[in-house]
N, C-alpha and C positions, 0 to 999 in steps of 0.2 A: 809649675804652670799647667796649663791644659791647651791643648793645641786643636783648632777647629780644622776639617777636610773641608775637602768642596763639595763634601754632598751633608755637611752640615754635622755631624760624629765625629766625637770628643775621641783623639786617640792621644797616647800616653797621661792621660787623664791623673791629674791629681787629687787623693780627695784629703780634705782639710778636715783632720779629727779632733774632737772633744778632747778634753781631757777624761778618763773613767773616774765615775764617781765614787770615790772614796769611802762616803757613808755606809751606800750602798754595797760595796764588796767589805765593811767591817762587818756589815748585820748579818751578810752571807756566811762571813768566816765566825761570826758569834753562835751562828745556829749549829754549824757543822761543832767547832769547840764544846759548846756546850752540852750538848748531847755525849760527846768522847768524855769531857768529866763527868759526868754525871755515870755513865757506865764503868768508868774505871773506879768511880768510890763504889757503886754498888758491886765490882768484882770483888776487891779487896776485904767488904764487911761479909758478903757472899764466902769467904776463902777464910775466914773466922772457924777455928772448932767449935764455935758456938752453936754455926751456925748449920751444921749436921747432926746427924741423929746418932747412925750406928760410927760415922768415918767422918772426916772433913771433905772438903770438896776438892776435887783438884783446880786446878790452875784451869784447865780447858771447863772443867765444868762453869766452874764461876764464874767466866767469863762468855761464855755462851749463856747461861742463864742471866746473866745481868742484860747483858744485848736483847736479849729475846723480853723480859720486862720492859727495859727501857724504850722500847719500839713498840713495844702493846702487840707483841706477834703470839706467843705461846707456843712457839716451835721448842722442845725441852731434849734433854738426852740421862735427864732424871726423870725422877718420880716424886714432883712436889709435896707429894701427900706423907711418901714413903720417907726420899732422903733429906727434907728439911726440917728444921726443928723449928718454933712457934719463933724465936726470932729470927731463923731466916725465911721463914714466910712471909712474917709482917714487912722483913727488906724487901721481898720482890712486889708485896702491897704497896708499897710507898714510892717503888721504882714503876710499875705500872701508872699509880697518880702523876708523878712528878712526868713520867715521859707523854700520856696521854695530853693530860690538860696544857702543858708546858712551862717547862722552866720559864718560860720570858714573864707567863701571866703570874706564874708564884714570887716573882720577882716584884712584879708591880706590888705584891700584895707585901712583901717586903719592904720597898718605899715605904707602901701609905704608911705602914707600921712606926719604922722610922720618923716618917715625913718629909721625907726626900721627894722633892719633886721629877718629875720625868723629863728627860732630854729630848730634842730630838728625833734622835739615833732610836732611841728607847721607842719613841712613841710610833716610829715606820717599822722598826722589828714587830710593832705589836701588831698595827696593822695589816703586816703581811702573815702574820702566824695566826691571828683573827680571820681573815678573808675578809676586812671589813674595805671601805670607799676610802676614808676618810680620816685624820689623826683627832679630829675634835671631839672633846671628851673622850679619848679613847682610854682614858686610865680610870674613869667612872666605868664605861663598858666592861672592860676586863673585870675591874669588882665583881659588878652585876655577875658575869658571867661564872666566876669561881661560888658567889655565891647559891646560883640555879643550878649548877655543877651538884655541889653541898646536898643540896635538896631534894633534886632528882635523885640520886644515889642513896641519901637516909631514906626516902619514900619506899627506893627499891627493895633496900637490907629490910623494912620494915613488914613490907607485903611478905617477904619470902620467909623473913623468923615468924612470922605472926602461920604458916604455913609448915613450915618444918618440924618447929619446937616439939610438937607432941612425939615427934619419932627419934629425932636427936635431943633433946631436952634443950632445955631454955639456955644454957651458958653457950653450949656447942654451937648449937643453931643461930646464935649471933652469932658469932662469930663466924660461920660462917656466910651466914646471906649477907653480912657486912663485906668479907673478901669477894663473893660471887657476884655482889650489887656492882661494886668497884669495876671488878675484871670485866663485867657483862656490857657497863657502860663506857667503859675505857675500849674496847671493842679487845681487849688481850688476849681472852683465849687462854689463860690458866686457871686451872679448877682444882681442887682437893678432894675430890673424887675419882679419880682417876683409880683402878684398879682394886677398890675397896668393894667389897658386895656387888653390887649391882650398878649401872651407871646413873649418875645421880643421885647416889643412895635410895633408888627406886623410882624417884622423880621422874626418869629421861620419858615416861608418857604423860606426867602428871599436868591436862592443861592448863591450870591456873601459875604452875609452878613455869612452863615453860612460855604461856603470856606475858609474863611478869619480866622474863630476861630477854622476849625481842622486842617489847617495851625500851627497855634500857640500850638495848642496840641499836634499837633504830636513832633514839635521840642521840647517842654517839655517831652517830654514823654520818647525823644530816648535817652537820655545820653550822657554825655559828652565825652564817648569812640567812639562811635558810631557817634558822630559827625563830630569828628577828624577824623575818621578812613573815613566817606567818603568825607567831603573835601581834605582830601589827594591823594584819590582814583584817578583822573585824573593824579597825576603825577607819581604813581608809581604801578596802576594798579592793587594793590592789596587791597585784606579786610580781617579783622581779621574772624577767626571763631565764636568770640560773637559777630561779625556785623552781618554777614552772617543768624547767628541762631535768633538771634533777629529779622532782616526784615523778615525772612518766617514766622516766627510765627506768629508776628503783622498782614503779609498780609493775614493768614488762618486765623488769628478771625475775622477779618472785614470781610471777604469776609463770611463766616457761618453764623455771625453776618444778613448781609444784608439778605443772605437767606431766613434764618428763619423769619426776624422780615418784610418780605413781605408777608408773609404769618396771617402775623397778622392783626384780623378787622381795628384794630384803625387807620391803616395808610391807608385805603381805604377812611377815610372818614375825618381823620384830615384839617382842614383849608379849605375845599372845594378844597384842592391843587391837581394841574395837576400831572400825573404818574409822570416826573420827579422831580418835586416839592420834593411828599412823599416819593423816591428815596433819593435823599438826603438830609432830616429830616432821615431816618434810616440809614444813612450812616454817619451822626453826631450823632445818637444817640448810633449808634455804636462804634464810637471814642472815644467820651465824655465819654463813661462805664470804657475806659481804665483810668479809677481814675481821670479824669478831671471833670466829674459830674455837667457839666452844662446842664439843663435842658430844651426843649424846647414842651415837651412832658408830657400831666398829665401821670403821672406814674402809677398811682391806675388804671389805664384804659386799661394796657396792658396785652394781656394774659401770663399766667403761664410760656408759651414754651418762650417767650420774656423775661420775668423774670429772668427766668432760665438761659440763654443767658449770661444776663448783669451780674448774679452772678458768674458766669464763667469768666468772662472778667474781672471782677473788682479784683477777688479773685487771678488772674494772675498778673493785671497790667502792667507794663511799663517796659523799658529797668531799670538798676539798675543804681544806683548814677546820676538819674534822677530825674524830679522835679514829677514823680509819683510811687503809692505805689505798694501796693501787695507785694506777693513771688518773683515776679517780671518773665518775661520772662526767662531769663536765667536760671534760678533754674528752669523752667517746661521745659525746654530744654534740660537739662542733665539729666534732670531724663527719657525723653522719649527715651533718645539716652542708659542711660544703661538698661531700660527695654526691649528696642528692643535686645541689647546686649546679654541681658540672656536668654531671651526665644529664640535665634539663636543660645546659646550654644556658645558664643565667650568669649573668656577670657578677652579682653579689649573691652573699650566702645571707639569705631572712630568713628569721624564724620568728613567728609570733610578731611580725608586723616592725622587727626592728631587725635593722644590717650588721649583720657580725664585722667586726674590724680584721682587716689581712692580718694587723698584728699577733691579734686572739688565733686564729686560724695557723699561725705560721708558730706558736708558741705549742699551740695543740699536736702539731704536728713533731716539732722535737720532741715531748714527752713524750709521745707513743715509740718516736721511734728510736731513742736512748734506751728506754725500757725494755723493749722487743728486743734490743740486742744486748742489751744487759742477761736477762734472763736466756737467750740463746747461749753467750758464751760460758757464764758459770754451770747450766744444762751439759754443756760440750766438755768443760772442764771435767766435772764432775765426772760424766761418763769413761773419760780417759782415765782417770783417777783410781776409779775402782768399776768392779762388773753391777750388773743391776737391770732391769726395768728402765729403757730411757723414757716412760709415758710415766713411772713412780716416783723417777729424779726430777724432771719438766713438773712433774705437780707440787714435789717439796720442793721445789726454786721458787716457781709463783707464789706457794705459800709465805715463802720467807719473803718474796720482795713486797706482797701487799700486805705485809704485818698481820696474817690469819691467823695461823696456828693450826691448820688442817694437816694431818699428816698420813702418811701409808707406810709409816713404821720406817722408812729409808734413813730419816734424824739420826734416831737411836742406832744406826747400826755406822755413822758417820767417822773418820777417821780424822787427824788434826787439822789437814788440810781442808776437808770438808767441812769441819767444824767454823773455820775462820771464814772460807768462802762464803757459807750459809750466815754466819754472824756478819761480815758486810755486806750480804745483800737484805738482810734486816735493817743494819743502820742507811744505807742507801733509801730503802723503801719509805723510810720513816721522813730524812728529811732531802732525800733526792729531787724528785719535782718542784717541792718548794726551793728551794737551793738553785735547780735551773731557769726556774722562773724568772729568780731575782740576778742570775747572772748575764740571763740572756737579756733583760731588760737593761742593764746597764751596758750593754757593749752596740745599743743601738746608737749611731754617733752619727752626727748628721755632716752630707757632705754638698760641696755647690759644683760637683761634679756628676754631671747623666750621662752616663755610657750607653752604647748603641744594643738597641735588643735584638737578640738571635734566637729561633725556635731550636728547640732540641726535641727530638721522636721522642716519643711516649707511648707507650703500650703494644 
């Protein structure tokens, strides 16, 4: 019971709690167990002798590679081009596709093929995975997304093949084009050109190649909600606040990144390129840092200012419900709007004529806080466990959390504990923010009790 004091405040208030929604909890568990099962299957397949070239992968190497591919990160402790056979490379490619597009979406395709109808649980899980606001027609929407994804990846592969086949041959160019088109669209960061001749088989400053890859990365990092909004814009002439915020922050990060990179000495000498080619290399590096991680420059030769910009860009990541990772653009955008409103003394956080709900701001704060704490703790443990530059280790951890795959060389030097920590960080980065939103949402329990407020000194 709740008792009222003379001043009207409640003392010894009793909270009337609603039972936790078992369906929401089940969906969160499904996401975790689904990705874990995919990683396990990938580990077993990559451990097979046929997956390696000169030798089978160790359990540690197979587990780390499977986790990196499933979480579409790209950090590696092996050289995929040299240490994986054709079978092993195809396994990695399948893990990237399933992990990027989502096993939930592929489940819908399977249900459609066998004629099974989607239940309420599957519809709610799909809504969360795709980032849409409703469940009506969610099955058809998922199949449409899979179809459009296949078309985009195929178009990218054809364009890359047309550019690469004169140098690589028709068959080799076709395989390489398919692999890198999928890797770029899924923002995976895996490549098959590391350590071979020159970066990207000599296409590291080829404007056509870079443009195709950038378009694939951008499409993959926008998210379903933004993509659908842009598709319907010519007919309804309206854009969601989410879409506007995503596009504005994305463009701002790219512009600032290119400006900083233009002052980096590396870009004045790389590949003996022309100024236009250097601009495209810088532009690609900034866009790829938004969780794609395809590397066309020696990362360890960048200045600390450029590396810092990459770290910020990686940590922010792309749009929610996309191939990208990070805390997501919308989280950062919501926090910026809330901070500006607080500084100006406004009671509400307003953007584009719309008020942001307190629930949304609270979730953004939770995601940013937990993600920052995770990166800090993992970095601290790695620094205690090994010697090395804190800057380089922090870069590696953020790259893992954001599922980017950029590396300053620290990953290849990790011991067993380090590999497990980075693998867990990649796993959290892929499902953590999404699962956190689900778990936070289901913990909101109505109460009939009102507690007295009290000020806490801030700042």
